[in-house]
Structures are given as structure tokens and as C-alpha cells.
C-alpha positions in Angstrom: 7.8 12.8 -8.7 10.2 10.2 -7.4 9.9 8.5 -4.0 13.5 8.8 -2.8 13.1 12.0 -0.9 9.9 10.7 0.8 11.8 7.6 1.9 14.8 9.5 3.1 12.7 12.0 5.1 10.6 9.2 6.6 13.7 7.2 7.6 15.2 10.3 9.3 12.1 11.1 11.2 11.8 7.5 12.5 15.4 7.5 13.5 14.9 10.7 15.5 11.8 9.2 17.2 13.8 6.2 18.3 16.6 8.5 19.5 14.2 10.6 21.6 12.7 7.4 23.1 16.0 6.0 24.2 17.0 9.3 25.8 14.1 8.9 28.1 15.9 5.9 29.7 17.6 7.7 32.5 20.5 6.1 34.4 19.3 5.1 37.9 20.8 6.5 41.1 22.7 3.7 42.6 24.6 0.7 41.4 22.3 -2.1 42.6 19.8 -4.1 40.6 17.1 -2.8 42.9 17.9 0.7 41.6 17.7 -0.6 38.0 14.4 -2.3 38.8 12.8 1.1 39.3 13.2 1.7 35.5 11.3 -1.4 34.6 8.0 0.4 33.6 10.0 2.9 31.5 11.9 0.1 29.9 8.9 -2.0 29.1 7.2 1.0 27.6 10.3 1.8 25.6 10.6 -1.8 24.3 7.0 -1.9 23.1 7.3 1.4 21.4 10.6 0.4 19.8 8.9 -2.6 18.4 6.1 -0.5 17.0 8.4 2.0 15.3 10.4 -0.9 13.9 7.2 -2.5 12.5 6.1 0.8 10.9 9.6 1.3 9.4 9.6 -2.2 7.9 6.1 -2.0 6.5 6.7 1.6 5.2 9.8 0.3 3.5 7.9 -2.5 1.8 5.1 -0.2 0.9 7.3 2.3 -0.9 9.4 -0.5 -2.4 6.3 -1.5 -4.4 5.6 2.0 -5.9 7.2 3.9 -8.7 5.9 7.5 -8.1 4.4 9.7 -5.5 2.4 12.9 -5.6 1.3 15.8 -3.3 -1.5 13.9 -1.5 0.9 11.0 -0.9 3.4 13.4 0.7 0.7 14.8 3.0 -0.6 11.3 3.9 3.0 10.3 4.7 3.5 13.4 6.9 0.2 12.6 8.6 1.5 9.2 9.5 4.8 10.7 10.7 2.9 13.2 12.9 1.2 10.4 14.8 4.3 8.3 15.1 6.2 11.4 16.4 3.8 11.4 19.4 4.8 7.9 20.4 7.8 9.1 22.5 5.6 11.4 24.6 2.9 8.7 25.2 5.6 6.1 25.9 7.2 8.3 28.6 3.9 9.3 30.1 2.8 5.7 30.3 6.1 4.4 31.8 6.5 7.3 34.2 3.0 6.7 35.6 3.4 2.9 35.8 0.7 2.1 33.2 -2.1 4.2 34.7 -5.4 4.0 32.8 -5.3 7.4 31.1 -1.7 7.2 29.8 -2.4 3.6 28.5 -5.5 4.8 26.8 -3.7 7.8 25.2 -1.0 5.5 24.0 -3.6 3.3 22.3 -5.3 6.4 20.8 -2.0 7.4 19.2 -1.5 3.8 17.9 -5.0 3.8 16.5 -4.4 7.1 14.7 -1.1 5.9 13.3 -2.8 2.8 12.1 -5.5 4.8 10.4 -2.9 7.2 8.9 -1.0 4.2 7.5 -4.2 3.0 5.9 -4.8 6.4 4.3 -1.2 6.4 3.0 -1.5 2.9 1.5 -4.8 3.9 -0.1 -3.3 7.1 -1.6 -0.4 5.0 -3.0 -2.8 2.4 -4.5 -4.8 5.2 -6.0 -1.8 6.6 -7.8 -0.3 3.2 -8.8 -3.6 1.7 -9.7 -5.8 -1.1 -8.2 -4.1 -3.6 -10.5 -0.6 -2.6 -9.5 1.7 -4.8 -7.5 0.8 -2.8 -4.4 -2.9 -2.8 -5.1 -2.9 -6.6 -5.6 -0.7 -7.2 -2.5 -2.6 -5.1 0.0 -6.0 -6.4 -0.9 -8.6 -6.0 1.9 -5.8 -5.5 4.5 -7.5 -7.7 7.1 -4.4 -7.5 9.4 -4.6 -3.7 9.4 -8.3 -3.6 10.0 -8.0 -6.1 12.8 -5.2 -4.1 14.4 -7.4 -0.9 14.4 -10.3 -2.8 16.0 -8.0 -4.2 18.7 -6.6 -0.7 19.4 -10.1 0.7 19.8 -11.0 -2.2 22.2 -7.8 -1.7 24.1 -8.5 2.0 24.6 -11.9 1.3 26.1 -10.6 -1.7 28.1 -7.8 0.5 29.6 -10.3 2.4 31.7 -11.8 -0.9 33.2 -8.4 -2.7 33.5 -5.2 -1.0 32.3 -3.4 -4.3 32.0 -5.9 -5.6 29.5 -5.5 -2.5 27.4 -1.7 -2.7 27.7 -1.7 -6.4 26.9 -3.8 -5.9 23.8 -1.1 -3.5 22.5 1.4 -6.3 22.8 -1.0 -8.6 21.0 -1.1 -6.3 18.0 2.7 -6.0 18.1 3.1 -9.7 18.1 0.7 -10.0 15.2 2.9 -7.7 13.1 6.2 -9.2 14.3 5.3 -12.1 12.0 6.5 -10.6 8.7 3.9 -9.5 6.3 5.1 -11.0 3.0 2.1 -9.8 0.8 4.2 -7.2 -1.0 7.2 -9.4 -1.4 5.1 -12.2 -2.8 3.4 -9.9 -5.2 6.8 -8.6 -6.4 8.1 -12.1 -6.8 10.9 -11.7 -4.2 
């Protein structure tokens, strides 16, 4: 089966996730910058989550650009990824509203870890259908960046209980790692 419906559905879900997150940014009561400053934790949480959703959207686009066909297991693997990403707005709001308390920061990391694992499963399902010698199979390789990200998430979750800022900071580290564009698929496709 073709991949167009999978791409369109995924794009729609990710757009809704971003919309839900921005709706959590409430207008402050008052017209001073001090009133605006009370929103800083919510805004910082939103900014990090926006970056993560953008990273997933970009990488998902590249992943599907390199494939020709999808099947039922791929559809379910993609839905599994979208499930975890759909929880990002909840965790973002909880973390921001509670000024980065340990439990919300740890839950945020757990959702990021599960999304990371779901993305890995999706990529492996795609490689299985396309073949290990396909453009995608050659490009993804051992996926060191993905494995490193998952390890950092797990570390950050545990660190959050000892020092919430260390955990939160590690989520920014992973985001910064992925902000450097991953050109493996583009190179493999000769683009």
C-alpha cells in the first residue's frame, strides 16, 4: 500500500499536537512584563516541546521519503509513535504549571523515552519491508544518535528525582543533538 495516507495522517496529528500546546499559553492578567514573567515556566516547557515535535516531524518526513511502500505493521508502529507524541502536550503543561517539579520532569522524560523507542520500532518496521540493503536500511545503520538519545532520556528520568534541573537540562541536550540536521537519509538518496 502507498505511504501518502500515512504521511497525511501523521502530519495532521502533529499539527494538532502543536495547536494543543500553544493553547496552553494563557494570556497573563495585567499588562506588565512582571505579569508576563509568571508564564516563563510554561513558555520554556512549550518551547522545548515545540522543538521536539518539530524534530520528530522532520525526521519522520525524511524516514518516509526514503520508502516506497508501507504495510499493516508499519501503520500500527506509526500509530504507536503518534500515541506517545500526543501525550507531550499533557506532560508539557504539567511540567510548566508545576515549575519543573521532579515528578512532572520525570514523566516528561518517560514520554520522550517512549516516543524515542516507538520511533526506533517504526524505523525498523520500515527497514524490514524495504530491505536491509534499501536506501533507508543503509542510511539508518546502527542509529547511534537514536540509541544515545534513549540512554540520555533514561539517565535524565532518574536524575530528575535527585535534581530536577539536571533532568530538564538533559532533555535540552538531546534536543540540541537533534537540531543538528541528520543528513544520513539525504546522503543515501543522493540529495
